[in-house]
C-alpha positions, 0 to 999 in steps of 0.5 A: 933495886933491892931492898936491902939497898934501898934500907942501906941508903935510907939508914945512911940518910937517917943517920946523917940527918940525926947527925951521927959522925961521919965515922959512925956513918961509914961504919954502920952501914957497913956493918948492916950490909955485913949483917943482910949479907949473913942474912941471905946466906941463911936464906933470911930474906925480909925482917920479919923474919928475924928472931932473937936466935937470928940475932944470937947466932949472927953474934956467933958467927962474928966471935969465931969468923976469921979475919980478913986482914991479919990472923985469927979471929974478929977483935973484941971492939970490931964485933962490939961496933958491928952488934951496936950498928944492928941496934942503931938499924933497929932503933931506925926500922922503929922509929921510921914505921918500918918492920922492926926486930929488937936487940937484946945482946949485951955490949958495953955502952955506946954514946953514939947508939945511945943519943938522948931524945927528949920524948913529946911528953918530956918537951910538953914539962919543958914549956910547962916550966915556963912561967909568964915573967920575961924570963918565962916568956923568953923561955919559952922563946928559946924552946921554940926556936931550938925545938919547935923550929929545929934550929943549931946553937949558933944559928939561934945565938947568931938570930936577929929579931928581923929574922923572924919573919911573923907574917909570912912564918919563917925564920930567915937563917942567914948564915947555918952550917957551910955558910948555907942560906935557909928559910925554916918554917914555924907553926901557929904555936911557935908564932904565938911564942915568939910574938908574945917574946917580941912584942912584950918580954923582948920590949920590956928588956929593951927598955932597960936601956935607950939602945935598938939591938938587933939581936933576937934573944936579949940578956937582962943587959940589953946585949945578945944573949950567949950560948952558954947563957941559953943553955943555962937557961934550959938547963933550969927548965928540965931542973925546974921540969924534974926531968931524969935526962941530960938536956941540951940544945942540940939535945931539942934539935935530935928530939924534933928530927925524931919527932918528925920522923915519927910524925910521917915526915920523910927522911928528905923533908926533915934533912932539908928542915934541919939544914942539911940540904937548900931549903927553898921558902915554898916549902911549908910543914904544916904538920910539925910536931908541937908541944 
């Protein structure tokens, strides 16, 4: 199979894994394939041969290329979107350990291109911002669910305490996106954080009322903690950690996906971990990135 076809398919899988919008995935792959065609016509056959001048020449080529659908040249928006797709592709190459090139052509900001990812040191700062109080132990468990296990917002909110299988070191997602059931492996560090919360902090919260709630994350009123309240706690941790980046639950999920790719996991493994396809209970990931 042509190396460009393999790269194109892998790039598409990476975009999907990081949950880019379907329209962005489709357009990005199409623009990158256009770039491959240009490289071939310029007799550039491998990524290592791409130089800054190559990209400058490509940008000029786009400026003068005829519009295939109507008279005239390509629109400015089309050219900007094309270059942003190349930037996205460069980031994919870098984060998956392939030979990459820098794209220094300036375009207007592209929100899709600049998805916020926290570095591992920033993740560590969030964990350090958790104290040993009841709320601190709950905060640490929240980080372990949304970063350590990469759950979606609703999946974490809907977790019941019985879904945390500490002996098996797995989280049972009863109904994920698309009503899919799956199991998420947990590292020893995640297991320890959840044990401390469930057996110490959660028990203290539960003792405030004579009830036996099912929810994993409990409010101080002993009811299921809502998504907005969980987000507020993460924002508070980010503030205490003095992070300069926007921080949220989906950003934690994007961050673990990126860190796992950087640690050597394949796109297929990360995709399964995030719940983009069913995950068999026998699959084990012992090398998850930990803060």
